[in-house]
C-alpha positions as CSV (number, residue, x, y, z in Angstrom):
1,M,-17.7,-39.7,-62.4
2,T,-17.6,-36.3,-64.0
3,T,-19.3,-33.4,-62.2
4,N,-19.3,-31.2,-65.3
5,P,-22.7,-30.1,-66.5
6,R,-24.1,-32.0,-69.5
7,I,-25.2,-30.1,-72.6
8,L,-27.2,-31.7,-75.4
9,F,-27.1,-30.2,-78.9
10,V,-29.8,-31.2,-81.4
11,D,-29.8,-30.4,-85.1
12,D,-30.8,-32.5,-88.2
13,E,-27.9,-30.9,-90.3
14,P,-24.7,-32.9,-89.9
15,A,-22.7,-29.9,-90.9
16,M,-24.2,-27.8,-88.2
17,L,-23.4,-30.4,-85.5
18,A,-19.9,-30.7,-86.8
19,G,-19.5,-26.9,-86.7
20,L,-20.7,-26.9,-83.1
21,R,-18.2,-29.6,-82.2
22,R,-15.4,-27.6,-83.7
23,M,-16.6,-24.3,-82.2
24,L,-17.0,-25.7,-78.7
25,R,-13.9,-28.0,-78.6
26,G,-12.2,-25.7,-76.1
27,Y,-15.1,-26.2,-73.6
28,R,-14.7,-30.0,-73.3
29,D,-13.0,-29.6,-69.9
30,R,-16.0,-27.5,-68.6
31,W,-19.0,-29.3,-70.2
32,E,-19.8,-32.9,-71.1
33,M,-21.4,-32.5,-74.5
34,S,-23.6,-34.8,-76.5
35,F,-24.9,-34.3,-80.1
36,A,-28.1,-35.6,-81.6
37,G,-29.3,-35.6,-85.2
38,S,-33.0,-35.7,-84.4
39,G,-35.5,-35.2,-81.7
40,E,-36.0,-38.9,-81.3
41,E,-32.2,-39.4,-80.8
42,A,-32.2,-36.6,-78.3
43,L,-34.9,-38.2,-76.2
44,S,-33.0,-41.5,-76.3
45,I,-29.9,-39.7,-75.0
46,L,-31.9,-37.9,-72.3
47,K,-33.4,-41.2,-71.1
48,D,-30.0,-42.6,-70.4
49,S,-28.3,-39.4,-69.2
50,P,-30.4,-36.4,-68.3
51,C,-28.8,-33.0,-69.1
52,E,-28.7,-29.6,-67.6
53,V,-29.2,-27.8,-70.9
54,V,-30.8,-28.8,-74.2
55,V,-29.9,-26.6,-77.2
56,S,-32.1,-27.6,-80.2
57,D,-32.8,-26.4,-83.7
58,F,-36.5,-25.7,-84.3
59,R,-37.4,-26.9,-87.8
60,M,-36.4,-30.5,-88.1
61,P,-38.0,-33.4,-90.0
62,G,-39.9,-35.9,-87.9
63,M,-40.0,-34.5,-84.3
64,H,-39.4,-30.8,-84.7
65,G,-37.8,-28.6,-82.0
66,G,-41.1,-27.4,-80.6
67,N,-42.3,-31.0,-79.9
68,L,-38.9,-31.9,-78.5
69,L,-38.9,-29.0,-76.1
70,Q,-42.5,-29.8,-75.0
71,V,-41.4,-33.4,-74.1
72,V,-38.3,-32.0,-72.3
73,R,-40.4,-29.6,-70.4
74,D,-42.8,-32.3,-69.3
75,Q,-40.4,-35.1,-68.6
76,Y,-37.2,-33.2,-67.6
77,P,-38.5,-29.9,-66.1
78,G,-35.2,-29.0,-64.5
79,C,-33.5,-28.9,-67.9
80,A,-32.9,-25.4,-69.4
81,R,-34.4,-25.2,-72.9
82,L,-32.7,-23.2,-75.6
83,I,-33.6,-22.9,-79.2
84,L,-30.7,-22.3,-81.7
85,S,-32.3,-21.6,-85.1
86,G,-32.4,-19.2,-88.0
87,H,-35.6,-20.5,-89.7
88,T,-38.7,-19.4,-87.8
89,D,-41.7,-17.6,-89.2
90,E,-43.7,-15.3,-87.0
91,G,-46.2,-18.0,-86.0
92,D,-43.5,-20.5,-85.2
93,L,-41.6,-17.8,-83.2
94,L,-44.5,-17.2,-80.9
95,K,-44.9,-20.9,-80.2
96,V,-41.2,-21.6,-79.6
97,L,-40.8,-18.7,-77.3
98,L,-43.4,-20.1,-75.0
99,L,-41.6,-23.5,-74.9
100,A,-37.9,-22.3,-74.7
101,H,-36.3,-20.3,-72.0
102,Q,-34.1,-18.5,-74.5
103,F,-33.7,-18.2,-78.2
104,V,-30.2,-18.0,-79.9
105,H,-30.2,-16.9,-83.6
106,K,-28.3,-18.7,-86.4
107,P,-25.7,-18.0,-87.5
108,C,-24.2,-17.3,-84.1
109,K,-20.8,-16.5,-82.8
110,E,-19.1,-18.7,-80.3
111,E,-19.6,-16.1,-77.6
112,D,-23.4,-16.0,-78.2
113,I,-24.0,-19.7,-77.6
114,V,-21.4,-19.9,-74.8
115,T,-22.8,-16.9,-73.0
116,A,-26.3,-18.3,-73.2
117,I,-25.3,-21.6,-71.8
118,E,-23.0,-20.3,-69.1
119,R,-25.7,-17.8,-68.0
120,V,-28.3,-20.5,-67.3
121,L,-25.7,-22.8,-65.7
122,S,-24.5,-20.0,-63.4
123,L,-28.1,-19.7,-62.0
124,R,-27.9,-23.1,-60.3
125,S,-25.9,-21.5,-57.4
126,T,-28.8,-19.0,-57.0
127,L,-31.2,-21.8,-56.2
128,S,-29.6,-24.6,-54.3
129,N,-32.7,-26.8,-53.9
130,A,-32.8,-29.1,-57.0
131,D,-36.5,-30.0,-56.6
132,V,-37.5,-26.3,-56.5
133,R,-35.1,-25.6,-59.4
134,R,-36.9,-28.2,-61.5
135,E,-40.3,-26.9,-60.6
136,V,-39.4,-23.3,-61.3
137,A,-37.8,-24.2,-64.7
138,G,-41.1,-25.7,-65.7
139,I,-43.0,-22.5,-65.2
140,E,-44.2,-20.9,-68.5
141,S,-46.4,-18.1,-67.1
142,L,-47.2,-16.4,-63.9
143,P,-50.4,-15.3,-62.3
144,S,-51.8,-11.8,-63.0
145,P,-54.4,-10.0,-60.9
146,P,-57.7,-10.3,-62.8
147,S,-58.2,-6.5,-63.0
148,A,-54.7,-5.9,-64.5
149,L,-55.3,-8.7,-67.0
150,R,-58.7,-7.3,-68.0
151,D,-57.2,-3.8,-68.5
152,L,-54.3,-5.1,-70.5
153,M,-56.6,-7.1,-72.8
154,A,-58.8,-4.0,-73.3
155,V,-55.8,-1.9,-74.3
156,L,-54.5,-4.5,-76.7
157,E,-57.9,-4.9,-78.4
158,S,-58.3,-1.1,-78.9
159,E,-57.8,0.2,-82.4
160,D,-55.8,3.1,-80.8
161,A,-53.3,0.9,-79.0
162,T,-49.7,2.1,-79.2
163,P,-46.4,0.7,-77.7
164,K,-46.6,3.4,-75.1
165,S,-50.2,2.7,-74.1
166,V,-49.5,-1.0,-73.9
167,A,-46.3,-0.4,-71.9
168,E,-48.3,1.7,-69.4
169,S,-50.8,-1.1,-68.9
170,L,-48.0,-3.6,-68.5
171,A,-46.5,-1.4,-65.9
172,R,-49.4,-2.4,-63.6
173,D,-48.8,-6.1,-64.1
174,P,-45.5,-7.8,-63.0
175,A,-46.4,-11.2,-64.5
176,S,-47.0,-9.8,-68.0
177,T,-43.9,-7.6,-67.7
178,A,-41.7,-10.6,-66.8
179,K,-42.9,-12.6,-69.8
180,I,-42.7,-9.8,-72.3
181,L,-39.1,-9.0,-71.2
182,Q,-38.3,-12.7,-71.6
183,L,-39.6,-12.8,-75.1
184,V,-38.0,-9.6,-76.3
185,N,-34.6,-10.4,-74.8
186,S,-34.8,-13.9,-76.4
187,C,-35.8,-12.9,-79.9
188,S,-34.2,-9.5,-80.5
189,S,-30.9,-10.3,-82.2
190,G,-28.4,-7.5,-83.0
191,L,-29.0,-5.5,-79.9
192,S,-26.0,-4.4,-77.9
193,H,-27.8,-4.6,-74.6
194,R,-30.6,-6.4,-72.9
195,V,-34.0,-4.6,-72.9
196,S,-35.7,-3.4,-69.7
197,D,-37.7,-0.4,-71.2
198,M,-41.2,-1.7,-71.7
199,T,-42.1,0.8,-74.5
200,Q,-39.1,-0.4,-76.4
201,A,-39.9,-4.0,-75.7
202,V,-43.4,-3.7,-77.0
203,A,-42.2,-1.8,-80.1
204,L,-39.6,-4.5,-80.8
205,L,-42.0,-7.4,-80.5
206,G,-44.8,-5.5,-82.4
207,L,-48.3,-4.9,-81.2
208,R,-49.7,-7.8,-83.2
209,N,-47.3,-10.3,-81.6
210,V,-48.0,-9.0,-78.1
211,R,-51.7,-9.1,-78.7
212,A,-51.4,-12.7,-80.0
213,L,-49.3,-13.8,-77.1
214,V,-51.6,-12.4,-74.5
215,L,-55.0,-13.1,-76.1
216,V,-54.2,-16.4,-77.8
217,H,-51.3,-18.1,-76.2
218,D,-52.0,-17.7,-72.5
219,L,-49.0,-15.5,-71.9
220,V,-50.4,-14.8,-68.4
221,R,-53.2,-16.3,-66.4
222,D,-55.8,-15.4,-63.9
223,F,-54.8,-16.9,-60.6
224,S,-55.5,-16.0,-57.0
225,P,-54.7,-18.7,-54.4
226,P,-56.8,-18.5,-51.3
227,M,-54.8,-17.1,-48.4
228,A,-56.3,-16.9,-44.9
229,G,-57.2,-13.2,-44.3
230,K,-55.8,-12.2,-47.7
231,A,-58.4,-12.8,-50.3
232,N,-56.9,-10.2,-52.6
233,W,-53.3,-11.3,-52.1
234,V,-52.2,-11.0,-55.7
235,D,-53.7,-7.5,-56.0
236,E,-51.9,-6.3,-52.8
237,L,-48.6,-7.7,-54.0
238,T,-49.1,-6.1,-57.4
239,R,-49.9,-2.7,-55.8
240,H,-46.7,-2.8,-53.8
241,S,-44.7,-3.8,-56.9
242,V,-46.2,-1.0,-59.0
243,E,-45.4,1.6,-56.4
244,T,-41.9,0.2,-55.9
245,S,-41.2,0.6,-59.6
246,R,-42.5,4.1,-59.7
247,L,-40.5,5.2,-56.7
248,A,-37.4,3.4,-58.0
249,R,-37.6,5.4,-61.2
250,I,-37.9,8.6,-59.2
251,L,-34.9,7.7,-57.0
252,S,-32.9,6.8,-60.2
253,N,-33.1,10.5,-61.1
254,G,-32.6,10.1,-64.8
255,A,-29.6,7.7,-64.5
256,P,-28.7,5.5,-67.5
257,W,-30.0,2.5,-65.5
258,A,-33.3,4.1,-64.5
259,E,-35.4,1.7,-66.7
260,D,-33.6,-1.3,-65.2
261,A,-34.5,0.0,-61.8
262,F,-38.1,0.5,-62.8
263,A,-38.3,-3.1,-64.2
264,A,-36.6,-4.5,-61.1
265,G,-39.0,-2.7,-58.8
266,L,-42.0,-4.1,-60.7
267,L,-40.6,-7.6,-60.6
268,L,-39.0,-7.5,-57.1
269,D,-41.4,-9.9,-55.4
270,V,-42.2,-12.0,-58.5
271,G,-40.7,-15.0,-56.6
272,Q,-43.8,-15.1,-54.4
273,L,-45.8,-15.7,-57.6
274,V,-43.2,-18.3,-58.6
275,L,-43.5,-20.3,-55.3
276,A,-47.3,-19.9,-55.2
277,S,-47.5,-21.3,-58.7
278,S,-45.0,-24.2,-58.3
279,R,-45.8,-25.2,-54.8
280,P,-49.2,-23.7,-53.8
281,D,-49.9,-26.2,-51.0
282,A,-46.6,-25.5,-49.3
283,F,-46.5,-21.7,-50.0
284,R,-49.9,-21.1,-48.5
285,P,-49.0,-22.2,-44.9
286,N,-45.7,-20.3,-45.2
287,Y,-47.6,-17.2,-46.1
288,E,-50.1,-17.7,-43.4
289,A,-47.3,-18.2,-40.8
290,W,-45.9,-14.8,-42.0
291,L,-49.4,-13.2,-41.5
292,K,-49.3,-14.5,-38.0
293,R,-46.0,-12.6,-37.5
294,E,-43.8,-15.6,-37.1
295,G,-40.9,-13.8,-38.9
296,A,-39.8,-12.5,-42.3
297,L,-41.4,-14.4,-45.2
298,A,-38.0,-15.2,-46.7
299,D,-36.9,-16.8,-43.4
300,I,-40.1,-18.9,-43.2
301,E,-39.7,-20.0,-46.8
302,A,-36.0,-20.9,-46.2
303,R,-37.0,-23.2,-43.4
304,T,-39.5,-25.0,-45.6
305,F,-38.0,-25.0,-49.1
306,G,-34.4,-24.4,-48.4
307,V,-34.7,-21.3,-50.6
308,D,-36.7,-18.1,-50.4
309,H,-38.9,-16.2,-52.9
310,A,-36.1,-13.8,-53.7
311,A,-33.9,-16.7,-55.0
312,A,-36.8,-18.4,-56.8
313,G,-37.7,-15.2,-58.6
314,A,-34.1,-14.4,-59.6
315,Y,-33.7,-17.9,-60.9
316,L,-36.7,-17.8,-63.2
317,L,-35.9,-14.3,-64.5
318,G,-32.4,-15.5,-65.1
319,L,-33.6,-18.5,-67.1
320,W,-35.8,-16.1,-69.0
321,G,-32.8,-13.9,-70.0
322,L,-33.6,-10.7,-68.3
323,P,-30.9,-8.0,-67.6
324,F,-28.5,-9.0,-64.9
325,S,-29.0,-5.9,-62.9
326,V,-32.8,-6.7,-62.7
327,I,-32.0,-10.3,-61.6
328,E,-29.4,-9.0,-59.0
329,A,-32.0,-6.6,-57.5
330,V,-34.6,-9.3,-57.2
331,A,-32.2,-11.7,-55.6
332,A,-31.0,-9.1,-53.1
333,H,-34.2,-7.2,-52.1
334,A,-34.5,-9.0,-48.8
335,R,-31.2,-7.6,-47.7
336,P,-31.8,-4.1,-46.2
337,E,-28.1,-3.5,-45.8
338,L,-27.9,-2.9,-49.5
339,S,-30.1,0.2,-49.5
340,D,-27.2,2.7,-49.5
341,G,-25.3,4.0,-52.5
342,P,-26.0,4.4,-56.2
343,G,-26.9,1.8,-58.7
344,V,-29.9,-0.4,-59.5
345,V,-29.7,-2.7,-56.4
346,P,-29.5,-0.1,-53.6
347,T,-32.0,2.1,-55.4
348,V,-34.6,-0.6,-55.7
349,V,-34.0,-1.9,-52.2
350,M,-34.5,1.6,-50.9
351,A,-37.7,2.0,-52.9
352,H,-39.0,-1.3,-51.6
353,R,-38.4,-0.3,-47.9
354,I,-40.1,3.1,-48.3
355,V,-43.1,1.5,-50.0
356,E,-43.3,-1.2,-47.2
357,A,-43.3,1.6,-44.7
358,E,-46.2,3.3,-46.5
359,L,-48.4,0.3,-47.6
360,G,-47.4,-2.3,-45.0
361,P,-45.0,-5.2,-45.5
362,V,-45.3,-7.8,-48.2
363,C,-42.4,-9.9,-47.1
364,S,-40.5,-8.2,-44.2
365,A,-41.2,-9.2,-40.6
366,W,-44.3,-7.3,-39.4
367,D,-42.6,-6.0,-36.2
368,D,-39.2,-5.3,-37.9
369,V,-39.8,-3.5,-41.2
370,P,-36.4,-2.0,-42.2
371,Q,-36.5,1.8,-42.2
372,V,-34.8,4.2,-44.6
373,D,-33.2,7.4,-43.4
374,E,-34.6,9.8,-46.0
375,E,-32.6,12.6,-44.5
376,Q,-29.6,11.1,-46.3
377,L,-31.3,12.0,-49.6
378,E,-30.6,15.3,-51.4
379,P,-33.2,18.0,-50.7
380,D,-34.7,17.9,-54.2
381,M,-34.9,14.1,-54.1
382,R,-36.7,14.2,-50.7
383,E,-39.1,16.6,-52.3
384,R,-39.8,14.1,-55.1
385,V,-40.3,11.3,-52.7
386,D,-42.7,13.5,-50.7
387,R,-44.7,14.2,-53.9
388,W,-44.8,10.5,-54.6
389,R,-46.1,9.8,-51.1
390,A,-48.7,12.6,-51.4
391,N,-49.9,11.1,-54.7
392,L,-50.1,7.7,-53.2
393,H,-52.1,8.9,-50.2
394,Q,-54.5,10.8,-52.6
395,E,-55.0,7.7,-54.7
396,R,-55.8,5.6,-51.6
397,T,-58.3,8.3,-50.5
398,D,-59.9,8.3,-53.9
399,E,-60.3,4.5,-53.8
400,D,-61.9,4.7,-50.4
401,D,-64.5,7.3,-51.5
């Protein structure tokens, strides 16, 4: 029996399917490919032979791509869902981007479709537990702290909203940031790079689309699972994420990858939201065991799930098509040995450690929070970190007054 991943292509145009067959002939030794001329035929194929990836056109007679992907999401949640289409109006685009993990534009080059498929297939090694992989793949939105969600909605509803003001509000909400970056990296064709700058992301999507996604399509949701002794768990996690992103940008010192570091810092612990959303009954006792100082959260999760929140977060962000450096930092943030040297990963890991030392741990073992030797930083950088620390302490003092 073949162990190659199965890919299902769906399009009502015979010429398009024939073109895909020709284009991808050289990949028959790597993938087992099936081709369906309708949504109904695709579901029949899936019933007999579930696939790792479904690549579907959107506008088709009978069952269109949106309906097909909705069924695939509900019945085959572990299957990666890609839309390959060139005919979507603005309203359709918003709908499909909430059902598909990624969007590939027609006409596409061979490298476009191959890269998209190989990217989602490569993520399977990130998350070894197939059950968790299926549950994570079915996630469409992540929980936001109620205060951040209210602030974002207020900014979006303002007549004075700009891409910059919306981006500043998003920078206080990891869940919204993750989804916006998924959408912009899926639907922005012609870009030479993946987007991590939030002002650019909002400008590319357009304020009207962002407003519709957040206010109409449940882009994010209010959710705060009860944790013993941590009623404001999501707020605390968000506060840590926001400060990590700010400090990561400072430590980047104007490097070309500074916005990647900022986004990675904000999304660093998004895996906790992923596991809390997909397995709340199992995540809660794990979190409470961590509060009782039974070890690092990642180690406790690994004993229960076989994976930790770093892997779960990286897997979801990878499915959503975020920049690789962001995914890499999210996957590696529980490894303090990576906090030395230049680049996104060590910079974000260092920021994470410094913030944990200031605000308290959010995933490290309580009695073994990794320390950063700030003496290794250049004098001007130490001064910037000290200013960040002073501002943080002032903000906390103001909140207490």
